[in-house]
All heavy atoms as an XYZ file, in Angstrom:
853
protein
N       0.827     -1.190      0.000
C       0.000      0.000      0.000
C       0.874      1.258      0.000
O       0.535      2.237     -0.654
C      -0.929     -0.042      1.221
C      -1.990      0.993      1.190
S      -3.030      0.802     -0.237
C      -4.580      1.225      0.406
N       1.997      1.203      0.710
C       2.886      2.366      0.727
C       3.454      2.655     -0.662
O       3.594      3.815     -1.046
C       4.012      2.141      1.729
C       3.565      2.233      3.173
C       4.712      1.994      4.138
O       5.879      2.186      3.747
O       4.434      1.615      5.279
N       3.777      1.607     -1.432
C       4.274      1.802     -2.788
C       3.228      2.499     -3.650
O       3.545      3.376     -4.448
C       4.636      0.463     -3.435
C       5.968     -0.072     -3.075
C       6.198     -1.341     -3.874
C       7.622     -1.780     -3.775
N       7.872     -2.999     -4.560
N       1.984      2.092     -3.483
C       0.902      2.688     -4.249
C       0.726      4.160     -3.892
O       0.577      5.016     -4.769
C      -0.397      1.923     -4.004
C      -1.600      2.332     -4.827
C      -1.329      2.134     -6.306
C      -2.808      1.532     -4.409
N       0.757      4.464     -2.620
C       0.617      5.862     -2.180
C       1.815      6.683     -2.633
O       1.658      7.816     -3.092
C       0.431      5.917     -0.649
C      -0.931      5.314     -0.283
C       0.535      7.354     -0.144
C      -1.149      5.128      1.192
N       3.021      6.133     -2.527
C       4.217      6.852     -2.966
C       4.205      7.125     -4.464
O       4.762      8.119     -4.922
C       5.480      6.078     -2.589
C       5.749      6.108     -1.090
O       5.197      7.006     -0.415
O       6.508      5.247     -0.606
N       3.594      6.239     -5.237
C       3.568      6.429     -6.694
C       2.687      7.608     -7.103
O       2.793      8.101     -8.219
C       3.101      5.161     -7.391
O       1.739      4.928     -7.125
N       1.803      8.063     -6.219
C       0.940      9.195     -6.544
C       1.527     10.531     -6.097
O       0.923     11.571     -6.358
C      -0.455      9.025     -5.899
O      -0.328      8.996     -4.482
C      -1.135      7.760     -6.395
N       2.665     10.529     -5.451
C       3.291     11.782     -5.017
C       3.626     12.639     -6.233
O       4.179     12.162     -7.216
C       4.552     11.516     -4.205
C       4.244     11.042     -2.810
O       3.125     11.195     -2.337
N       5.228     10.455     -2.152
N       3.298     13.908     -6.175
C       3.594     14.840     -7.250
C       2.533     14.886     -8.339
O       2.615     15.723     -9.238
N       1.560     14.010     -8.305
C       0.518     14.011     -9.330
C      -0.385     15.234     -9.218
O      -0.946     15.667    -10.220
C      -0.316     12.732     -9.258
C       0.449     11.482     -9.612
C       0.921     11.471    -11.055
O       0.162     11.889    -11.944
O       2.059     11.043    -11.281
N      -0.542     15.779     -8.018
C      -1.386     16.962     -7.845
C      -0.868     18.143     -8.649
O      -1.637     18.977     -9.110
C      -1.485     17.346     -6.375
C      -2.278     16.341     -5.560
O      -2.970     15.511     -6.172
O      -2.200     16.381     -4.333
N       0.440     18.224     -8.833
C       1.010     19.339     -9.586
C       0.682     19.234    -11.071
O       0.738     20.217    -11.794
C       2.517     19.393     -9.382
O       3.123     18.219     -9.889
N       0.318     18.060    -11.563
C       0.000     17.861    -12.978
C      -1.461     18.153    -13.306
O      -1.831     18.174    -14.473
C       0.326     16.420    -13.385
C       1.738     15.957    -13.171
C       2.698     16.456    -14.187
N       2.121     16.418    -15.510
C       2.740     16.000    -16.579
N       3.955     15.561    -16.493
N       2.155     16.032    -17.752
N      -2.288     18.362    -12.301
C      -3.715     18.554    -12.551
C      -3.972     19.829    -13.357
O      -4.875     19.877    -14.181
C      -4.524     18.531    -11.234
C      -4.325     19.793    -10.436
C      -5.988     18.296    -11.506
N      -3.154     20.843    -13.194
C      -3.330     22.069    -13.976
C      -2.894     21.870    -15.421
O      -3.443     22.499    -16.327
C      -2.610     23.244    -13.318
C      -3.311     23.727    -12.091
C      -2.766     23.519    -10.844
C      -4.533     24.364    -12.181
C      -3.418     23.944     -9.703
C      -5.199     24.804    -11.041
C      -4.635     24.592     -9.806
N      -1.904     20.988    -15.659
C      -1.543     20.644    -17.031
C      -2.720     19.967    -17.730
O      -3.011     20.237    -18.891
C      -0.327     19.712    -17.057
C       0.934     20.370    -16.530
O       0.994     21.625    -16.549
O       1.834     19.643    -16.094
N      -3.386     19.065    -17.010
C      -4.572     18.396    -17.542
C      -5.679     19.411    -17.817
O      -6.325     19.370    -18.863
C      -5.027     17.324    -16.546
C      -6.204     16.517    -16.991
C      -6.157     15.742    -18.144
C      -7.385     16.517    -16.258
C      -7.243     14.992    -18.556
C      -8.475     15.766    -16.659
C      -8.391     15.002    -17.812
O      -9.473     14.271    -18.213
N      -5.876     20.344    -16.899
C      -6.873     21.410    -17.058
C      -6.602     22.218    -18.325
O      -7.494     22.426    -19.148
C      -6.837     22.295    -15.808
C      -7.659     23.531    -15.913
N      -7.114     24.746    -16.264
C      -8.974     23.753    -15.723
C      -8.062     25.661    -16.275
N      -9.204     25.080    -15.949
N      -5.364     22.650    -18.498
C      -5.014     23.459    -19.665
C      -5.139     22.670    -20.965
O      -5.565     23.206    -21.991
C      -3.601     24.014    -19.514
C      -3.425     25.056    -18.405
C      -1.955     25.421    -18.243
C      -4.263     26.286    -18.681
N      -4.783     21.388    -20.948
C      -4.897     20.564    -22.147
C      -6.358     20.348    -22.539
O      -6.690     20.357    -23.724
C      -4.200     19.219    -21.930
C      -4.200     18.321    -23.138
C      -3.490     18.905    -24.344
O      -2.620     19.773    -24.191
O      -3.824     18.485    -25.474
N      -7.238     20.156    -21.558
C      -8.663     20.021    -21.864
C      -9.217     21.294    -22.493
O      -9.962     21.233    -23.471
C      -9.457     19.688    -20.598
C      -9.393     18.257    -20.111
C     -10.098     18.123    -18.767
C      -9.996     17.306    -21.118
N      -8.843     22.442    -21.965
C      -9.314     23.719    -22.509
C      -8.735     23.952    -23.908
O      -9.433     24.425    -24.809
C      -8.932     24.880    -21.556
C      -9.646     24.723    -20.217
C      -9.236     26.232    -22.185
C     -11.152     24.796    -20.299
N      -7.456     23.612    -24.100
C      -6.815     23.811    -25.411
C      -7.417     22.910    -26.481
O      -7.711     23.345    -27.592
C      -5.314     23.530    -25.316
C      -4.552     23.828    -26.607
C      -3.176     23.197    -26.653
N      -3.210     21.748    -26.641
C      -3.495     20.982    -27.702
N      -3.816     21.523    -28.849
N      -3.486     19.662    -27.597
N      -7.628     21.642    -26.163
C      -8.087     20.686    -27.160
C      -9.606     20.655    -27.319
O     -10.100     20.091    -28.291
C      -7.570     19.287    -26.821
O      -8.063     18.867    -25.576
N     -10.344     21.256    -26.398
C     -11.806     21.294    -26.446
C     -12.296     22.707    -26.165
O     -12.823     22.973    -25.083
C     -12.404     20.333    -25.415
C     -11.974     18.913    -25.623
O     -12.415     18.266    -26.562
N     -11.097     18.418    -24.770
N     -12.139     23.632    -27.113
C     -12.576     25.010    -26.862
C     -14.064     25.056    -26.523
O     -14.868     24.332    -27.096
C     -12.305     25.728    -28.190
C     -11.342     24.861    -28.921
C     -11.570     23.464    -28.446
N     -14.410     25.888    -25.564
C     -15.793     26.016    -25.127
C     -16.146     25.109    -23.963
O     -17.240     25.186    -23.432
N     -15.218     24.234    -23.577
C     -15.458     23.337    -22.445
C     -15.336     24.092    -21.131
O     -14.694     25.137    -21.064
C     -14.460     22.181    -22.463
O     -14.613     21.413    -23.625
N     -15.962     23.538    -20.106
C     -15.882     24.110    -18.770
C     -15.088     23.155    -17.893
O     -15.470     21.997    -17.742
C     -17.287     24.299    -18.172
O     -18.075     25.049    -19.080
C     -17.214     25.007    -16.843
N     -13.990     23.646    -17.339
C     -13.150     22.844    -16.451
C     -12.805     23.712    -15.251
O     -12.369     24.847    -15.416
C     -11.855     22.375    -17.151
C     -11.007     21.545    -16.219
C     -12.171     21.611    -18.419
N     -13.024     23.187    -14.059
C     -12.703     23.923    -12.832
C     -11.923     23.003    -11.901
O     -12.315     21.855    -11.683
C     -13.974     24.406    -12.153
N     -10.822     23.519    -11.376
C      -9.986     22.775    -10.430
C      -9.913     23.568     -9.137
O      -9.721     24.784     -9.162
C      -8.565     22.562    -10.988
C      -7.678     21.877     -9.976
C      -8.609     21.774    -12.274
N     -10.074     22.882     -8.014
C      -9.995     23.523     -6.707
C      -8.932     22.826     -5.875
O      -8.896     21.603     -5.818
C     -11.349     23.434     -5.972
O     -12.354     24.004     -6.796
C     -11.301     24.171     -4.659
N      -8.085     23.636     -5.263
C      -7.083     23.125     -4.334
C      -7.478     23.508     -2.918
O      -8.138     24.524     -2.703
C      -5.703     23.698     -4.660
C      -5.165     23.413     -6.056
C      -3.809     24.072     -6.232
C      -5.072     21.934     -6.322
N      -7.072     22.695     -1.962
C      -7.373     22.956     -0.554
C      -6.249     23.797      0.043
O      -5.149     23.296      0.251
C      -7.517     21.642      0.210
C      -7.982     21.835      1.634
O      -8.272     22.989      2.015
O      -8.072     20.832      2.355
N      -6.488     25.094      0.340
C      -5.421     25.948      0.869
C      -4.981     25.555      2.280
O      -3.850     25.831      2.674
C      -6.036     27.345      0.850
C      -7.508     27.119      0.859
C      -7.745     25.801      0.189
N      -5.869     24.889      3.032
C      -5.497     24.472      4.390
C      -4.500     23.327      4.383
O      -3.782     23.116      5.352
C      -6.747     24.048      5.176
C      -7.712     25.206      5.354
O      -7.252     26.375      5.350
O      -8.920     24.944      5.481
N      -4.465     22.565      3.296
C      -3.573     21.403      3.193
C      -2.389     21.698      2.285
O      -1.884     20.813      1.601
C      -4.355     20.205      2.649
C      -5.473     19.752      3.534
C      -4.984     18.972      4.725
O      -3.933     18.319      4.621
O      -5.654     19.019      5.760
N      -1.941     22.941      2.194
C      -0.809     23.350      1.355
C      -1.094     23.090     -0.121
O      -0.301     22.486     -0.834
C       0.484     22.656      1.779
C       0.826     22.906      3.208
N       1.202     24.146      3.667
C       0.833     22.080      4.274
C       1.437     24.060      4.961
N       1.212     22.818      5.364
N      -2.264     23.532     -0.584
C      -2.674     23.448     -1.982
C      -2.708     22.020     -2.520
O      -2.207     21.729     -3.598
C      -1.792     24.336     -2.859
C      -2.043     25.797     -2.600
O      -3.156     26.180     -2.252
N      -1.030     26.611     -2.749
N      -3.298     21.119     -1.777
C      -3.504     19.741     -2.208
C      -4.796     19.678     -3.023
O      -5.766     20.376     -2.726
C      -3.577     18.800     -0.985
C      -3.949     17.390     -1.390
C      -2.267     18.805     -0.236
N      -4.807     18.843     -4.054
C      -5.984     18.687     -4.908
C      -7.216     18.374     -4.073
O      -7.199     17.506     -3.211
C      -5.749     17.555     -5.918
C      -6.946     17.228     -6.741
C      -7.322     18.061     -7.786
C      -7.700     16.112     -6.480
C      -8.427     17.764     -8.554
C      -8.813     15.798     -7.246
C      -9.170     16.631     -8.288
N      -8.304     19.108     -4.342
C      -9.541     18.916     -3.595
C     -10.664     18.405     -4.502
O     -11.302     17.416     -4.192
C      -9.953     20.225     -2.929
C     -11.119     20.080     -1.990
C     -11.390     21.362     -1.229
O     -11.245     22.458     -1.804
O     -11.753     21.272     -0.057
N     -10.892     19.097     -5.637
C     -11.967     18.677     -6.535
C     -11.731     19.211     -7.936
O     -10.990     20.170     -8.136
C     -13.325     19.113     -6.010
C     -13.483     20.594     -5.809
C     -14.863     20.944     -5.254
N     -14.959     20.644     -3.854
C     -15.189     21.544     -2.907
N     -15.344     22.806     -3.228
N     -15.267     21.183     -1.650
N     -12.396     18.564     -8.894
C     -12.285     18.963    -10.295
C     -13.614     18.708    -10.987
O     -14.236     17.662    -10.783
C     -11.181     18.178    -10.991
C     -10.964     18.550    -12.418
S      -9.535     17.684    -13.051
C      -9.247     18.579    -14.549
N     -14.042     19.657    -11.807
C     -15.291     19.568    -12.561
C     -14.964     19.657    -14.051
O     -14.163     20.499    -14.465
C     -16.223     20.715    -12.163
C     -17.386     20.912    -13.092
C     -18.522     20.117    -12.978
C     -17.352     21.873    -14.086
C     -19.597     20.292    -13.838
C     -18.424     22.057    -14.943
C     -19.532     21.269    -14.813
O     -20.587     21.438    -15.661
N     -15.569     18.783    -14.870
C     -15.321     18.775    -16.312
C     -16.654     18.660    -17.047
O     -17.457     17.764    -16.757
C     -14.415     17.599    -16.730
C     -14.222     17.575    -18.235
C     -13.080     17.653    -16.024
N     -16.875     19.558    -17.997
C     -18.011     19.471    -18.920
C     -17.477     19.849    -20.299
O     -17.205     21.020    -20.570
C     -19.142     20.405    -18.497
S     -20.587     20.255    -19.569
N     -17.295     18.847    -21.144
C     -16.738     19.085    -22.473
C     -17.779     19.740    -23.379
O     -18.981     19.461    -23.278
C     -16.263     17.768    -23.080
C     -15.177     17.045    -22.292
C     -14.867     15.703    -22.946
C     -13.932     17.886    -22.175
N     -17.295     20.616    -24.270
C     -18.189     21.355    -25.154
C     -19.000     20.418    -26.039
O     -20.192     20.643    -26.269
C     -17.380     22.332    -26.005
C     -18.265     23.273    -26.792
O     -19.155     23.894    -26.176
O     -18.081     23.371    -28.016
N     -18.391     19.358    -26.534
C     -19.111     18.397    -27.358
C     -20.241     17.718    -26.599
O     -21.311     17.454    -27.165
N     -20.023     17.443    -25.328
C     -21.082     16.841    -24.503
C     -22.221     17.833    -24.286
O     -23.396     17.456    -24.323
C     -20.514     16.377    -23.165
S     -19.410     14.968    -23.296
N     -21.872     19.105    -24.050
C     -22.907     20.135    -23.879
C     -23.764     20.266    -25.132
O     -24.988     20.225    -25.067
C     -22.265     21.502    -23.609
C     -21.765     21.730    -22.224
C     -21.382     23.189    -22.060
C     -19.896     23.326    -21.880
N     -19.472     24.705    -21.603
N     -23.087     20.419    -26.284
C     -23.810     20.614    -27.541
C     -24.623     19.386    -27.917
O     -25.744     19.494    -28.406
C     -22.825     20.972    -28.652
C     -22.251     22.355    -28.505
C     -21.278     22.657    -29.610
C     -20.719     24.070    -29.454
N     -19.700     24.358    -30.465
N     -24.045     18.196    -27.698
C     -24.764     16.965    -28.005
C     -26.008     16.798    -27.157
O     -27.058     16.368    -27.643
N     -25.916     17.159    -25.885
C     -27.079     17.079    -25.006
C     -28.165     18.037    -25.465
O     -29.344     17.680    -25.536
C     -26.685     17.370    -23.561
C     -27.847     17.406    -22.618
C     -28.482     16.235    -22.244
C     -28.322     18.603    -22.118
C     -29.571     16.252    -21.387
C     -29.402     18.638    -21.263
C     -30.027     17.461    -20.899
N     -27.785     19.262    -25.795
C     -28.768     20.263    -26.206
C     -29.397     19.919    -27.560
O     -30.565     20.206    -27.797
C     -28.119     21.649    -26.276
C     -27.619     22.152    -24.932
S     -28.890     22.233    -23.668
C     -29.871     23.581    -24.258
N     -28.628     19.269    -28.447
C     -29.121     19.003    -29.797
C     -29.952     17.728    -29.909
O     -30.894     17.677    -30.700
C     -27.946     18.918    -30.769
N     -29.627     16.693    -29.147
C     -30.283     15.433    -29.424
C     -30.752     14.624    -28.242
O     -31.143     13.478    -28.419
N     -30.720     15.178    -27.062
C     -31.132     14.398    -25.887
C     -32.431     14.934    -25.299
O     -32.793     16.088    -25.503
C     -30.049     14.447    -24.812
S     -28.569     13.526    -25.258
N     -33.079     14.073    -24.566
C     -34.270     14.492    -23.830
C     -33.859     15.438    -22.714
O     -32.754     15.365    -22.208
C     -34.961     13.273    -23.223
C     -35.404     12.298    -24.261
C     -36.004     11.092    -23.610
N     -36.205     10.072    -24.615
C     -36.478      8.828    -24.348
N     -36.586      8.427    -23.102
N     -36.649      7.967    -25.312
N     -34.737     16.300    -22.329
C     -34.438     17.286    -21.292
C     -34.619     16.692    -19.900
O     -35.335     17.223    -19.055
C     -35.305     18.529    -21.464
C     -35.121     19.235    -22.775
C     -33.691     19.741    -22.919
N     -33.498     20.491    -24.135
C     -32.763     20.091    -25.147
N     -32.159     18.934    -25.110
N     -32.617     20.840    -26.211
N     -33.971     15.557    -19.679
C     -33.986     14.877    -18.387
C     -32.540     14.699    -17.955
O     -31.708     14.245    -18.741
C     -34.674     13.497    -18.483
C     -34.601     12.759    -17.173
C     -36.107     13.656    -18.951
N     -32.224     15.089    -16.732
C     -30.861     14.957    -16.216
C     -30.908     14.102    -14.958
O     -31.684     14.357    -14.041
C     -30.252     16.336    -15.896
C     -28.875     16.184    -15.272
C     -30.184     17.189    -17.151
N     -30.075     13.083    -14.935
C     -29.933     12.251    -13.750
C     -28.597     12.531    -13.087
O     -27.612     12.864    -13.753
N     -28.554     12.425    -11.784
C     -27.323     12.642    -11.029
C     -26.960     11.345    -10.329
O     -27.820     10.676     -9.763
C     -27.518     13.763    -10.013
C     -27.946     15.103    -10.593
C     -28.256     16.085     -9.482
C     -26.887     15.664    -11.515
N     -25.681     10.999    -10.361
C     -25.234      9.762     -9.741
C     -23.822      9.965     -9.235
O     -23.133     10.911     -9.603
C     -25.282      8.620    -10.751
C     -25.214      7.252    -10.093
O     -25.321      7.182     -8.849
O     -25.063      6.259    -10.821
N     -23.390      9.067     -8.385
C     -22.050      9.139     -7.844
C     -21.545      7.772     -7.434
O     -22.327      6.829     -7.282
N     -20.244      7.658     -7.301
C     -19.646      6.415     -6.820
C     -18.425      6.769     -5.978
O     -17.832      7.836     -6.118
C     -19.285      5.484     -7.966
S     -17.967      6.086     -9.005
N     -18.064      5.849     -5.092
C     -16.938      6.061     -4.193
C     -15.646      5.587     -4.836
O     -15.629      4.579     -5.546
C     -17.149      5.306     -2.875
C     -18.283      5.839     -2.066
C     -19.533      5.248     -2.131
C     -18.113      6.941     -1.254
C     -20.590      5.739     -1.389
C     -19.157      7.455     -0.509
C     -20.406      6.840     -0.585
N     -14.568      6.312     -4.575
C     -13.227      5.878     -4.964
C     -12.600      5.207     -3.755
O     -12.600      5.767     -2.668
C     -12.375      7.083     -5.387
C     -12.872      7.858     -6.597
C     -12.056      9.125     -6.775
C     -12.816      6.999     -7.838
N     -12.071      4.027     -3.963
C     -11.457      3.292     -2.861
C     -10.017      2.984     -3.222
O      -9.663      2.878     -4.382
C     -12.220      2.002     -2.590
C     -13.650      2.253     -2.158
C     -14.380      0.974     -1.907
C     -15.805      1.285     -1.474
N     -16.582      0.092     -1.266
N      -9.186      2.823     -2.228
C      -7.784      2.529     -2.472
C      -6.904      3.627     -1.908
O      -7.206      4.207     -0.867
N      -5.843      3.940     -2.625
C      -4.893      4.947     -2.152
C      -5.494      6.347     -2.178
O      -5.139      7.196     -1.382
C      -3.631      4.918     -2.996
N      -6.396      6.589     -3.103
C      -7.021      7.901     -3.250
C      -8.490      7.757     -2.885
O      -9.199      6.920     -3.443
C      -6.881      8.416     -4.693
C      -7.515      9.774     -4.844
C      -5.423      8.457     -5.097
N      -8.950      8.576     -1.971
C     -10.344      8.521     -1.546
C     -11.107      9.696     -2.132
O     -10.536     10.713     -2.485
C     -10.443      8.552     -0.019
C      -9.791      7.386      0.634
N     -10.342      6.136      0.630
C      -8.618      7.272      1.289
C      -9.550      5.301      1.270
N      -8.481      5.969      1.679
N     -12.393      9.558     -2.234
C     -13.246     10.618     -2.739
C     -14.441     10.023     -3.435
O     -14.793      8.856     -3.234
N     -15.065     10.837     -4.276
C     -16.231     10.399     -5.027
C     -16.181     10.983     -6.430
O     -15.631     12.061     -6.637
C     -17.517     10.847     -4.348
C     -17.786     10.180     -3.033
C     -19.100     10.631     -2.428
O     -19.831     11.424     -3.000
N     -19.408     10.111     -1.260
N     -16.776     10.265     -7.360
C     -17.001     10.782     -8.707
C     -18.500     11.030     -8.830
O     -19.301     10.119     -8.614
C     -16.525      9.805     -9.792
C     -15.020      9.616     -9.688
C     -16.898     10.320    -11.175
C     -14.466      8.623    -10.684
N     -18.873     12.261     -9.139
C     -20.273     12.641     -9.323
C     -20.504     12.902    -10.808
O     -19.670     13.533    -11.464
C     -20.605     13.888     -8.517
C     -20.313     13.802     -7.021
C     -20.564     15.146     -6.357
C     -21.138     12.713     -6.367
N     -21.616     12.411    -11.354
C     -21.894     12.520    -12.782
C     -23.277     13.097    -13.024
O     -24.216     12.781    -12.302
C     -21.838     11.150    -13.444
S     -20.283     10.309    -13.257
N     -23.375     13.893    -14.078
C     -24.664     14.335    -14.610
C     -24.864     13.580    -15.913
O     -24.031     13.648    -16.825
C     -24.670     15.837    -14.845
N     -25.960     12.828    -15.989
C     -26.216     11.943    -17.120
C     -27.550     12.306    -17.745
O     -28.536     12.529    -17.040
C     -26.270     10.463    -16.654
C     -24.990     10.073    -15.930
C     -26.575      9.523    -17.801
C     -23.778      9.997    -16.795
N     -27.577     12.359    -19.081
C     -28.818     12.588    -19.806
C     -29.260     11.318    -20.510
O     -28.605     10.283    -20.431
N     -30.390     11.401    -21.217
C     -30.906     10.287    -22.018
C     -30.978     10.719    -23.475
O     -31.573     11.755    -23.797
C     -32.316      9.882    -21.556
C     -32.347      9.184    -20.244
C     -31.818      7.797    -20.417
N     -31.923      7.068    -19.160
C     -31.599      5.806    -19.051
N     -31.155      5.140    -20.078
N     -31.698      5.206    -17.899
N     -30.373      9.907    -24.366
C     -30.404     10.252    -25.782
C     -31.668      9.698    -26.440
O     -32.540      9.149    -25.775
C     -29.130      9.789    -26.486
C     -28.987      8.277    -26.545
O     -29.927      7.553    -26.182
O     -27.903      7.823    -26.963
N     -31.767      9.844    -27.764
C     -32.973      9.432    -28.494
C     -33.198      7.921    -28.450
O     -34.321      7.455    -28.624
C     -32.883      9.900    -29.939
N     -32.132      7.141    -28.217
C     -32.258      5.687    -28.119
C     -32.448      5.219    -26.684
O     -32.272      4.037    -26.389
C     -31.021      5.010    -28.715
C     -30.932      5.203    -30.203
O     -31.942      5.235    -30.887
N     -29.722      5.341    -30.703
N     -32.740      6.150    -25.797
C     -32.940      5.866    -24.379
C     -31.666      5.320    -23.716
O     -31.724      4.539    -22.768
C     -34.120      4.913    -24.163
C     -34.695      5.049    -22.773
O     -34.617      6.115    -22.162
N     -35.272      3.989    -22.257
N     -30.521      5.719    -24.236
C     -29.231      5.326    -23.670
C     -28.677      6.469    -22.828
O     -29.055      7.621    -22.989
C     -28.238      4.973    -24.790
C     -28.707      3.830    -25.670
C     -28.826      2.532    -24.904
O     -27.933      2.160    -24.154
N     -29.941      1.847    -25.085
N     -27.757      6.129    -21.924
C     -27.149      7.162    -21.074
C     -26.207      8.028    -21.899
O     -25.490      7.534    -22.771
C     -26.387      6.517    -19.924
C     -27.285      5.829    -18.934
S     -26.416      5.284    -17.457
C     -25.275      4.119    -18.109
N     -26.216      9.317    -21.600
C     -25.377     10.289    -22.295
C     -24.670     11.148    -21.242
O     -25.336     11.866    -20.496
C     -26.237     11.173    -23.209
C     -25.440     12.088    -24.083
C     -24.975     11.671    -25.316
C     -25.129     13.370    -23.660
C     -24.230     12.514    -26.120
C     -24.386     14.226    -24.452
C     -23.940     13.788    -25.689
O     -23.203     14.622    -26.474
N     -23.334     11.084    -21.164
C     -22.631     11.872    -20.138
C     -22.668     13.361    -20.469
O     -22.398     13.764    -21.590
C     -21.209     11.331    -20.187
C     -21.057     10.820    -21.581
C     -22.421     10.317    -21.993
N     -23.009     14.153    -19.480
C     -23.043     15.602    -19.657
C     -21.836     16.235    -18.976
O     -21.108     17.015    -19.570
C     -24.346     16.202    -19.083
C     -25.552     15.566    -19.762
C     -24.351     17.714    -19.245
C     -26.865     15.874    -19.095
N     -21.627     15.902    -17.720
C     -20.519     16.469    -16.948
C     -20.176     15.512    -15.819
O     -20.984     14.662    -15.440
C     -20.900     17.832    -16.377
N     -18.972     15.648    -15.276
C     -18.559     14.840    -14.130
C     -17.608     15.640    -13.262
O     -16.999     16.600    -13.703
C     -17.927     13.523    -14.568
C     -16.729     13.679    -15.441
C     -15.418     13.740    -15.055
C     -16.711     13.821    -16.863
N     -14.612     13.904    -16.141
C     -15.381     13.956    -17.270
C     -17.713     13.845    -17.834
C     -15.014     14.108    -18.596
C     -17.332     14.001    -19.156
C     -16.008     14.121    -19.521
N     -17.532     15.232    -12.025
C     -16.660     15.913    -11.064
C     -16.044     14.879    -10.134
O     -16.670     13.869     -9.812
C     -17.449     16.936    -10.259
N     -14.833     15.142     -9.725
C     -14.167     14.355     -8.699
C     -14.100     15.227     -7.463
O     -13.570     16.338     -7.523
C     -12.746     13.963     -9.136
O     -12.825     13.299    -10.389
C     -12.089     13.065     -8.128
N     -14.668     14.748     -6.350
C     -14.741     15.545     -5.134
C     -14.246     14.736     -3.953
O     -14.181     13.507     -4.005
C     -16.180     16.041     -4.860
C     -16.657     16.941     -5.982
C     -17.132     14.893     -4.662
N     -13.917     15.432     -2.873
C     -13.420     14.758     -1.671
C     -14.561     14.101     -0.903
O     -14.412     13.036     -0.330
C     -12.638     15.733     -0.774
C     -13.468     16.789     -0.071
C     -13.989     17.921     -0.949
O     -13.726     17.934     -2.164
O     -14.684     18.787     -0.414
N     -15.729     14.745     -0.880
C     -16.903     14.209     -0.204
C     -18.125     14.894     -0.811
O     -18.057     16.051     -1.244
C     -16.831     14.438      1.327
C     -16.859     15.913      1.666
C     -17.923     13.696      2.056
N     -19.239     14.179     -0.884
C     -20.459     14.776     -1.412
C     -21.057     15.690     -0.356
O     -21.482     15.241      0.707
C     -21.449     13.680     -1.794
C     -22.667     14.200     -2.504
C     -23.578     13.083     -2.974
O     -23.279     11.904     -2.707
O     -24.587     13.399     -3.592
N     -21.044     16.989     -0.641
C     -21.541     17.979      0.307
C     -22.105     19.167     -0.477
O     -22.005     19.221     -1.705
C     -20.413     18.450      1.237
O     -19.432     19.137      0.489
N     -22.651     20.118      0.239
C     -23.175     21.320     -0.404
C     -22.065     22.038     -1.176
O     -22.262     22.467     -2.313
C     -23.792     22.259      0.633
C     -24.243     23.568      0.030
C     -25.446     23.661     -0.668
C     -23.451     24.697      0.139
C     -25.839     24.844     -1.230
C     -23.839     25.900     -0.434
C     -25.041     25.968     -1.120
O     -25.415     27.150     -1.697
N     -20.907     22.174     -0.560
C     -19.788     22.872     -1.211
C     -19.358     22.187     -2.498
O     -19.070     22.847     -3.495
C     -18.595     22.981     -0.275
C     -18.840     23.962      0.858
O     -19.670     24.871      0.687
O     -18.183     23.811      1.915
N     -19.296     20.856     -2.497
C     -18.845     20.160     -3.697
C     -19.902     20.215     -4.813
O     -19.556     20.292     -5.984
C     -18.471     18.713     -3.383
O     -19.571     17.981     -2.918
N     -21.186     20.179     -4.479
C     -22.215     20.297     -5.497
C     -22.274     21.739     -6.021
O     -22.555     21.971     -7.191
C     -23.580     19.903     -4.970
C     -23.808     18.423     -5.014
C     -23.791     17.571     -3.972
C     -24.082     17.619     -6.163
N     -24.035     16.289     -4.374
C     -24.227     16.294     -5.725
C     -24.224     17.891     -7.509
C     -24.492     15.243     -6.601
C     -24.510     16.837     -8.372
C     -24.634     15.553     -7.911
N     -22.026     22.711     -5.165
C     -22.082     24.111     -5.577
C     -20.974     24.408     -6.558
O     -21.121     25.049     -7.544
C     -21.989     25.013     -4.348
C     -22.104     26.480     -4.686
C     -23.321     27.027     -5.044
C     -20.997     27.311     -4.652
C     -23.441     28.360     -5.353
C     -21.112     28.651     -4.969
C     -22.328     29.170     -5.323
O     -22.433     30.494     -5.633
């Protein structure tokens, strides 16, 4: 377990590179990264909504949005929260997702 935790050291510093690459390669996308200032700027949460997902939802999906989440277990704890729509074939369509430390008012806001 220590090897697994040690292998993630320094990954928090790369989250802004990922943020910038998403914005560069997907113009019009919404990406927000939050660091925890109390923990010396440790990664806290990230929200991603790609422009193609936004446009696809508006153009061809039903106006129904479902919200769901799952727990992350292992070396990194937290939750992944998703906004899911329904397309014309009644299949799930991802709209946006976020990685958060805990499901709370602050993380949903």
